[in-house]
ROLUMDO-331010 format. One record per residue: y, z, x of N, C-alpha, C in turn; residue in three letters. Coordinates in steps of 0.001 Angstrom, whole numbers. Last residue first. Example, Ala and Ser with C-alpha at 12.3 -4.5 7.8 and 13.67 -1.06 7.14 Angstrom:
{n.yy = -2250	n.zz = 7080	n.xx = 12850	ca.yy = -1060	ca.zz = 7140	ca.xx = 13670	c.yy = 30	c.zz = 7870	c.xx = 12900	r = SER}
{n.yy = -5690	n.zz = 7800	n.xx = 13190	ca.yy = -4500	ca.zz = 7800	ca.xx = 12300	c.yy = -3300	c.zz = 7800	c.xx = 13200	r = ALA}
END
This chain:
{n.yy = -103	n.zz = -20381	n.xx = -19442	ca.yy = 1149	ca.zz = -21144	ca.xx = -19423	c.yy = 1046	c.zz = -22328	c.xx = -20248	r = ALA}
{n.yy = -2125	n.zz = -18380	n.xx = -21647	ca.yy = -1843	ca.zz = -19087	ca.xx = -20397	c.yy = -578	c.zz = -19895	c.xx = -20565	r = SER}
{n.yy = -3476	n.zz = -15221	n.xx = -22699	ca.yy = -2688	ca.zz = -16439	ca.xx = -22939	c.yy = -2441	c.zz = -17126	c.xx = -21612	r = ARG}
{n.yy = -4879	n.zz = -12848	n.xx = -22552	ca.yy = -5466	ca.zz = -14048	ca.xx = -21972	c.yy = -4722	c.zz = -15323	c.xx = -22275	r = GLY}
{n.yy = -3242	n.zz = -10816	n.xx = -23626	ca.yy = -4431	ca.zz = -11276	ca.xx = -24347	c.yy = -4952	c.zz = -12617	c.xx = -23845	r = ALA}
{n.yy = -117	n.zz = -11743	n.xx = -22085	ca.yy = -987	ca.zz = -10818	ca.xx = -22823	c.yy = -2161	c.zz = -11539	c.xx = -23495	r = PRO}
{n.yy = 564	n.zz = -12820	n.xx = -19041	ca.yy = 328	ca.zz = -13433	ca.xx = -20350	c.yy = -622	c.zz = -12522	c.xx = -21116	r = PHE}
{n.yy = 2844	n.zz = -12291	n.xx = -16545	ca.yy = 1766	ca.zz = -11661	ca.xx = -17306	c.yy = 1726	c.zz = -12303	c.xx = -18684	r = PHE}
{n.yy = 3776	n.zz = -13427	n.xx = -13351	ca.yy = 3830	ca.zz = -13616	ca.xx = -14799	c.yy = 2616	c.zz = -12947	c.xx = -15423	r = ALA}
{n.yy = 5858	n.zz = -13007	n.xx = -10548	ca.yy = 4579	ca.zz = -12725	ca.xx = -11192	c.yy = 4780	c.zz = -12892	c.xx = -12690	r = ALA}
{n.yy = 7387	n.zz = -14434	n.xx = -7691	ca.yy = 7372	ca.zz = -14243	ca.xx = -9138	c.yy = 5959	c.zz = -13943	c.xx = -9608	r = THR}
{n.yy = 9188	n.zz = -15117	n.xx = -5157	ca.yy = 8137	ca.zz = -14120	ca.xx = -5419	c.yy = 8173	c.zz = -13738	c.xx = -6893	r = CYS}
{n.yy = 11377	n.zz = -16737	n.xx = -4766	ca.yy = 10058	ca.zz = -17269	ca.xx = -4420	c.yy = 8902	c.zz = -16320	c.xx = -4674	r = GLY}
{n.yy = 13528	n.zz = -14027	n.xx = -4305	ca.yy = 13414	ca.zz = -15489	ca.xx = -4418	c.yy = 12054	c.zz = -15982	c.xx = -3919	r = PRO}
{n.yy = 11767	n.zz = -11193	n.xx = -5672	ca.yy = 12676	ca.zz = -11766	ca.xx = -4679	c.yy = 12565	c.zz = -13282	c.xx = -4824	r = ALA}
{n.yy = 10587	n.zz = -10636	n.xx = -8090	ca.yy = 10801	ca.zz = -9550	ca.xx = -7133	c.yy = 11839	c.zz = -9951	c.xx = -6093	r = GLU}
{n.yy = 10637	n.zz = -11417	n.xx = -11341	ca.yy = 10994	ca.zz = -11969	ca.xx = -10030	c.yy = 11361	c.zz = -10797	c.xx = -9138	r = VAL}
{n.yy = 8353	n.zz = -11520	n.xx = -13893	ca.yy = 9143	ca.zz = -10624	ca.xx = -13069	c.yy = 9369	c.zz = -11306	c.xx = -11726	r = VAL}
{n.yy = 7800	n.zz = -12578	n.xx = -17197	ca.yy = 7868	ca.zz = -12924	ca.xx = -15786	c.yy = 8786	c.zz = -11939	c.xx = -15075	r = ARG}
{n.yy = 5701	n.zz = -12487	n.xx = -19902	ca.yy = 6769	ca.zz = -11765	ca.xx = -19220	c.yy = 6668	c.zz = -12113	c.xx = -17748	r = VAL}
{n.yy = 4823	n.zz = -14380	n.xx = -22786	ca.yy = 4784	ca.zz = -14192	ca.xx = -21340	c.yy = 5944	c.zz = -13309	c.xx = -20903	r = CYS}
{n.yy = 4826	n.zz = -14033	n.xx = -25493	ca.yy = 3921	ca.zz = -15043	ca.xx = -24926	c.yy = 3731	c.zz = -14771	c.xx = -23442	r = HIS}
{n.yy = 4901	n.zz = -10653	n.xx = -26713	ca.yy = 5519	ca.zz = -11805	ca.xx = -26049	c.yy = 4454	c.zz = -12785	c.xx = -25580	r = PRO}
{n.yy = 3919	n.zz = -9506	n.xx = -29919	ca.yy = 3596	ca.zz = -9648	ca.xx = -28503	c.yy = 4328	c.zz = -10834	c.xx = -27885	r = GLU}
{n.yy = 5852	n.zz = -7479	n.xx = -32082	ca.yy = 5113	ca.zz = -8713	ca.xx = -31806	c.yy = 5002	c.zz = -8888	c.xx = -30299	r = ARG}
{n.yy = 7413	n.zz = -5283	n.xx = -32330	ca.yy = 6380	ca.zz = -5485	ca.xx = -33334	c.yy = 5672	c.zz = -6819	c.xx = -33205	r = GLY}
{n.yy = 9290	n.zz = -4537	n.xx = -30480	ca.yy = 9607	ca.zz = -5659	ca.xx = -31358	c.yy = 8578	c.zz = -5909	c.xx = -32452	r = LEU}
{n.yy = 8181	n.zz = -2307	n.xx = -29118	ca.yy = 9564	ca.zz = -2293	ca.xx = -29604	c.yy = 9819	c.zz = -3340	c.xx = -30682	r = GLU}
{n.yy = 5583	n.zz = -3163	n.xx = -28444	ca.yy = 5779	ca.zz = -1958	ca.xx = -29258	c.yy = 7172	c.zz = -1946	c.xx = -29887	r = GLU}
{n.yy = 6193	n.zz = -5383	n.xx = -26873	ca.yy = 5394	ca.zz = -5567	ca.xx = -28089	c.yy = 5554	c.zz = -4363	c.xx = -29018	r = ALA}
{n.yy = 7505	n.zz = -4109	n.xx = -24754	ca.yy = 8252	ca.zz = -5017	ca.xx = -25634	c.yy = 7511	c.zz = -5225	c.xx = -26947	r = LEU}
{n.yy = 5331	n.zz = -2772	n.xx = -23624	ca.yy = 6408	ca.zz = -1987	ca.xx = -24222	c.yy = 7280	c.zz = -2852	c.xx = -25132	r = ARG}
{n.yy = 3820	n.zz = -4942	n.xx = -22691	ca.yy = 3237	ca.zz = -4009	ca.xx = -23668	c.yy = 4327	c.zz = -3192	c.xx = -24374	r = ARG}
{n.yy = 5634	n.zz = -6111	n.xx = -20888	ca.yy = 5096	ca.zz = -6878	ca.xx = -22021	c.yy = 4557	c.zz = -5943	c.xx = -23101	r = ALA}
{n.yy = 5996	n.zz = -4046	n.xx = -19022	ca.yy = 7133	ca.zz = -4491	ca.xx = -19828	c.yy = 6645	c.zz = -5262	c.xx = -21049	r = ILE}
{n.yy = 3395	n.zz = -3955	n.xx = -17928	ca.yy = 3975	ca.zz = -2788	ca.xx = -18580	c.yy = 5133	c.zz = -3180	c.xx = -19489	r = SER}
{n.yy = 3181	n.zz = -6555	n.xx = -16811	ca.yy = 2254	ca.zz = -6100	ca.xx = -17854	c.yy = 2838	c.zz = -4922	c.xx = -18629	r = GLU}
{n.yy = 5238	n.zz = -6482	n.xx = -14890	ca.yy = 5277	ca.zz = -7472	ca.xx = -15973	c.yy = 4367	c.zz = -7048	c.xx = -17127	r = ALA}
{n.yy = 4224	n.zz = -4406	n.xx = -13245	ca.yy = 5510	ca.zz = -4254	ca.xx = -13911	c.yy = 5616	c.zz = -5217	c.xx = -15093	r = LEU}
{n.yy = 1900	n.zz = -5565	n.xx = -12307	ca.yy = 1799	ca.zz = -4367	ca.xx = -13158	c.yy = 3103	c.zz = -4118	c.xx = -13909	r = ARG}
{n.yy = 3084	n.zz = -7680	n.xx = -10813	ca.yy = 2151	ca.zz = -7955	ca.xx = -11905	c.yy = 2037	c.zz = -6774	c.xx = -12859	r = GLU}
{n.yy = 4533	n.zz = -6371	n.xx = -8873	ca.yy = 5262	ca.zz = -7196	ca.xx = -9841	c.yy = 4380	c.zz = -7484	c.xx = -11049	r = ALA}
{n.yy = 3227	n.zz = -3062	n.xx = -8668	ca.yy = 3271	ca.zz = -4448	ca.xx = -8207	c.yy = 4084	c.zz = -5214	c.xx = -9239	r = SER}
{n.yy = 2303	n.zz = 292	n.xx = -7888	ca.yy = 3209	ca.zz = -677	ca.xx = -8504	c.yy = 3056	c.zz = -2055	c.xx = -7854	r = ALA}
{n.yy = -1109	n.zz = 1537	n.xx = -8006	ca.yy = 261	ca.zz = 1425	ca.xx = -7543	c.yy = 1029	c.zz = 318	c.xx = -8225	r = GLY}
{n.yy = -3575	n.zz = 2020	n.xx = -8986	ca.yy = -3461	ca.zz = 1008	ca.xx = -7950	c.yy = -2040	c.zz = 786	c.xx = -7477	r = GLY}
{n.yy = -3516	n.zz = 4063	n.xx = -10770	ca.yy = -4080	ca.zz = 2796	ca.xx = -11246	c.yy = -3928	c.zz = 1682	c.xx = -10220	r = GLU}
{n.yy = -2133	n.zz = 6078	n.xx = -9581	ca.yy = -3585	ca.zz = 6245	ca.xx = -9693	c.yy = -4261	c.zz = 4953	c.xx = -10130	r = ALA}
{n.yy = 483	n.zz = 5439	n.xx = -9926	ca.yy = -109	ca.zz = 5146	ca.xx = -8622	c.yy = -1631	c.zz = 5252	c.xx = -8671	r = ALA}
{n.yy = 2115	n.zz = 4458	n.xx = -12507	ca.yy = 844	ca.zz = 5125	ca.xx = -12281	c.yy = 177	c.zz = 4721	c.xx = -10985	r = GLY}
{n.yy = 4627	n.zz = 3588	n.xx = -12992	ca.yy = 3523	ca.zz = 2743	ca.xx = -13455	c.yy = 2159	c.zz = 3351	c.xx = -13186	r = LEU}
{n.yy = 6278	n.zz = 5603	n.xx = -11936	ca.yy = 6484	ca.zz = 5136	ca.xx = -13309	c.yy = 5292	c.zz = 4357	c.xx = -13847	r = ALA}
{n.yy = 5364	n.zz = 5880	n.xx = -9295	ca.yy = 5284	ca.zz = 7015	ca.xx = -10221	c.yy = 5368	c.zz = 6536	c.xx = -11662	r = ALA}
{n.yy = 5874	n.zz = 3335	n.xx = -8367	ca.yy = 4528	ca.zz = 3884	ca.xx = -8208	c.yy = 4339	c.zz = 5063	c.xx = -9157	r = ASN}
{n.yy = 8601	n.zz = 3070	n.xx = -8809	ca.yy = 7683	ca.zz = 2392	ca.xx = -9732	c.yy = 6235	c.zz = 2838	c.xx = -9546	r = LEU}
{n.yy = 10985	n.zz = 5362	n.xx = -8834	ca.yy = 9848	ca.zz = 4995	ca.xx = -8009	c.yy = 8812	c.zz = 4367	c.xx = -8941	r = ASP}
{n.yy = 14019	n.zz = 4148	n.xx = -10273	ca.yy = 12830	ca.zz = 5003	ca.xx = -10263	c.yy = 11819	c.zz = 4475	c.xx = -9274	r = ARG}
{n.yy = 16216	n.zz = 2616	n.xx = -10946	ca.yy = 16367	ca.zz = 3628	ca.xx = -9892	c.yy = 15197	c.zz = 4606	c.xx = -9856	r = GLN}
{n.yy = 14939	n.zz = 1933	n.xx = -14155	ca.yy = 16015	ca.zz = 1755	ca.xx = -13174	c.yy = 16079	c.zz = 2941	c.xx = -12225	r = ARG}
{n.yy = 13189	n.zz = 2424	n.xx = -16176	ca.yy = 12625	ca.zz = 2048	ca.xx = -14885	c.yy = 13677	c.zz = 1941	c.xx = -13776	r = LEU}
{n.yy = 14525	n.zz = 2850	n.xx = -18501	ca.yy = 13767	ca.zz = 3987	ca.xx = -17959	c.yy = 13160	c.zz = 3684	c.xx = -16592	r = SER}
{n.yy = 15488	n.zz = 304	n.xx = -19072	ca.yy = 16421	ca.zz = 1355	ca.xx = -18630	c.yy = 15683	c.zz = 2534	c.xx = -17997	r = VAL}
{n.yy = 13558	n.zz = -1420	n.xx = -20126	ca.yy = 13763	ca.zz = -1389	ca.xx = -18676	c.yy = 14669	c.zz = -266	c.xx = -18192	r = THR}
{n.yy = 13579	n.zz = -1040	n.xx = -22905	ca.yy = 12326	ca.zz = -926	ca.xx = -22167	c.yy = 12575	c.zz = -739	c.xx = -20664	r = VAL}
{n.yy = 16247	n.zz = -1551	n.xx = -23559	ca.yy = 15646	ca.zz = -255	ca.xx = -23888	c.yy = 14383	c.zz = -2	c.xx = -23070	r = LYS}
{n.yy = 16488	n.zz = -4212	n.xx = -22731	ca.yy = 17322	ca.zz = -3176	ca.xx = -22113	c.yy = 16721	c.zz = -1797	c.xx = -22347	r = ALA}
{n.yy = 14675	n.zz = -5381	n.xx = -24506	ca.yy = 14422	ca.zz = -5457	ca.xx = -23066	c.yy = 15247	c.zz = -4408	c.xx = -22321	r = LEU}
{n.yy = 15965	n.zz = -4893	n.xx = -26942	ca.yy = 14639	ca.zz = -4320	ca.xx = -26688	c.yy = 14335	c.zz = -4313	c.xx = -25192	r = ALA}
{n.yy = 18332	n.zz = -6396	n.xx = -26579	ca.yy = 18386	ca.zz = -4956	ca.xx = -26836	c.yy = 17056	c.zz = -4282	c.xx = -26517	r = GLU}
{n.yy = 17234	n.zz = -8980	n.xx = -26244	ca.yy = 18041	ca.zz = -8386	ca.xx = -25172	c.yy = 18122	c.zz = -6867	c.xx = -25346	r = ARG}
{n.yy = 15998	n.zz = -9327	n.xx = -28757	ca.yy = 15202	ca.zz = -9316	ca.xx = -27530	c.yy = 15970	c.zz = -8646	c.xx = -26402	r = LEU}
{n.yy = 18215	n.zz = -9327	n.xx = -30431	ca.yy = 17168	ca.zz = -8308	ca.xx = -30602	c.yy = 16327	c.zz = -8188	c.xx = -29340	r = SER}
{n.yy = 19491	n.zz = -11606	n.xx = -29401	ca.yy = 20172	ca.zz = -10311	ca.xx = -29381	c.yy = 19174	c.zz = -9169	c.xx = -29531	r = LEU}
{n.yy = 17659	n.zz = -13681	n.xx = -29853	ca.yy = 17937	ca.zz = -13258	ca.xx = -28486	c.yy = 18652	c.zz = -11919	c.xx = -28414	r = PHE}
{n.yy = 15133	n.zz = -13792	n.xx = -32119	ca.yy = 16560	ca.zz = -13524	ca.xx = -32036	c.yy = 16858	c.zz = -12959	c.xx = -30643	r = ASP}
{n.yy = 12734	n.zz = -16292	n.xx = -31824	ca.yy = 13067	ca.zz = -14898	ca.xx = -31554	c.yy = 14581	c.zz = -14785	c.xx = -31472	r = MET}
{n.yy = 12739	n.zz = -18721	n.xx = -33064	ca.yy = 11441	ca.zz = -18125	ca.xx = -32744	c.yy = 11651	c.zz = -16630	c.xx = -32539	r = VAL}
{n.yy = 14990	n.zz = -19667	n.xx = -35730	ca.yy = 14687	ca.zz = -19087	ca.xx = -34428	c.yy = 13208	c.zz = -18745	c.xx = -34296	r = PHE}
{n.yy = 16060	n.zz = -20349	n.xx = -38210	ca.yy = 15760	ca.zz = -21409	ca.xx = -37253	c.yy = 15438	c.zz = -20921	c.xx = -35852	r = GLY}
{n.yy = 16282	n.zz = -18426	n.xx = -40090	ca.yy = 17511	ca.zz = -18778	ca.xx = -39386	c.yy = 17302	c.zz = -19868	c.xx = -38336	r = ASP}
{n.yy = 13680	n.zz = -18063	n.xx = -40925	ca.yy = 14634	ca.zz = -18614	ca.xx = -41894	c.yy = 15945	c.zz = -19042	c.xx = -41238	r = ALA}
{n.yy = 11822	n.zz = -19007	n.xx = -37920	ca.yy = 12160	ca.zz = -18114	ca.xx = -39026	c.yy = 13226	c.zz = -18768	c.xx = -39910	r = ASP}
{n.yy = 9500	n.zz = -21655	n.xx = -37196	ca.yy = 10771	ca.zz = -20981	ca.xx = -36984	c.yy = 11047	c.zz = -20065	c.xx = -38166	r = LEU}
{n.yy = 6115	n.zz = -21834	n.xx = -35948	ca.yy = 7119	ca.zz = -22003	ca.xx = -36999	c.yy = 8390	c.zz = -21257	c.xx = -36609	r = THR}
{n.yy = 4572	n.zz = -21262	n.xx = -33855	ca.yy = 4363	ca.zz = -22569	ca.xx = -34461	c.yy = 5347	c.zz = -22866	c.xx = -35574	r = GLY}
{n.yy = 6152	n.zz = -19666	n.xx = -31107	ca.yy = 5670	ca.zz = -19647	ca.xx = -32484	c.yy = 5483	c.zz = -21075	c.xx = -32958	r = SER}
{n.yy = 6781	n.zz = -17425	n.xx = -28371	ca.yy = 6577	ca.zz = -18749	ca.xx = -28955	c.yy = 5960	c.zz = -18611	c.xx = -30324	r = ARG}
{n.yy = 8848	n.zz = -15867	n.xx = -25953	ca.yy = 8094	ca.zz = -15783	ca.xx = -27203	c.yy = 7887	c.zz = -17204	c.xx = -27691	r = PHE}
{n.yy = 9306	n.zz = -14420	n.xx = -22774	ca.yy = 9260	ca.zz = -15624	ca.xx = -23610	c.yy = 8395	c.zz = -15359	c.xx = -24829	r = ALA}
{n.yy = 11395	n.zz = -12644	n.xx = -20637	ca.yy = 10357	ca.zz = -12561	ca.xx = -21661	c.yy = 10444	c.zz = -13807	c.xx = -22524	r = ALA}
{n.yy = 12114	n.zz = -11891	n.xx = -17328	ca.yy = 12244	ca.zz = -12872	ca.xx = -18393	c.yy = 11078	c.zz = -12695	c.xx = -19356	r = THR}
{n.yy = 13832	n.zz = -9977	n.xx = -14937	ca.yy = 12767	ca.zz = -10016	ca.xx = -15940	c.yy = 13104	c.zz = -11053	c.xx = -16996	r = VAL}
{n.yy = 14268	n.zz = -9209	n.xx = -11636	ca.yy = 14749	ca.zz = -10074	ca.xx = -12718	c.yy = 13584	c.zz = -10241	c.xx = -13673	r = ARG}
{n.yy = 14966	n.zz = -6437	n.xx = -9509	ca.yy = 14046	ca.zz = -7193	ca.xx = -10342	c.yy = 14794	c.zz = -8047	c.xx = -11351	r = TRP}
{n.yy = 15771	n.zz = -5784	n.xx = -6570	ca.yy = 16582	ca.zz = -6076	ca.xx = -7747	c.yy = 15745	c.zz = -7011	c.xx = -8607	r = ASP}
{n.yy = 13944	n.zz = -3244	n.xx = -4888	ca.yy = 14085	ca.zz = -4633	ca.xx = -5321	c.yy = 15077	c.zz = -4681	c.xx = -6464	r = HIS}
{n.yy = 13172	n.zz = -1022	n.xx = -2115	ca.yy = 13851	ca.zz = -1396	ca.xx = -3355	c.yy = 13819	c.zz = -2893	c.xx = -3600	r = GLN}
{n.yy = 10202	n.zz = 775	n.xx = -1079	ca.yy = 11373	ca.zz = -65	ca.xx = -802	c.yy = 11952	c.zz = -511	c.xx = -2138	r = HIS}
{n.yy = 7579	n.zz = 2661	n.xx = 415	ca.yy = 8559	ca.zz = 2492	ca.xx = -659	c.yy = 9771	c.zz = 1674	c.xx = -200	r = PRO}
{n.yy = 5137	n.zz = 701	n.xx = 2187	ca.yy = 6065	ca.zz = 1830	ca.xx = 2149	c.yy = 7075	c.zz = 1600	c.xx = 1023	r = ALA}
{n.yy = 2282	n.zz = -733	n.xx = 486	ca.yy = 3511	ca.zz = -804	ca.xx = 1263	c.yy = 4310	c.zz = 490	c.xx = 1182	r = GLU}
{n.yy = -1163	n.zz = 0	n.xx = 840	ca.yy = 0	ca.zz = 0	ca.xx = 0	c.yy = 1240	c.zz = 0	c.xx = 896	r = MET}
END
């Protein structure tokens, strides 16, 4: 496991649907932005090994994406298609819940 160090994470959540809602959206971006802020605020300036459970193998971009996807699903009542976490330029991990793929 690496020594503790910081990252400025970038998180993207994508939703998809075969139909649009009454307003013509798959997902209301304002609702998504609020939910994403609520989910990620507890992770800011924290040791992700502690936040994500070092006992489960420690923090990684992949575990962070999975954790955010699960928490977004709880907040929004629907599962995201994908959550991507950018750790640094060229270092991206994507989590597709329930075996979804790109």
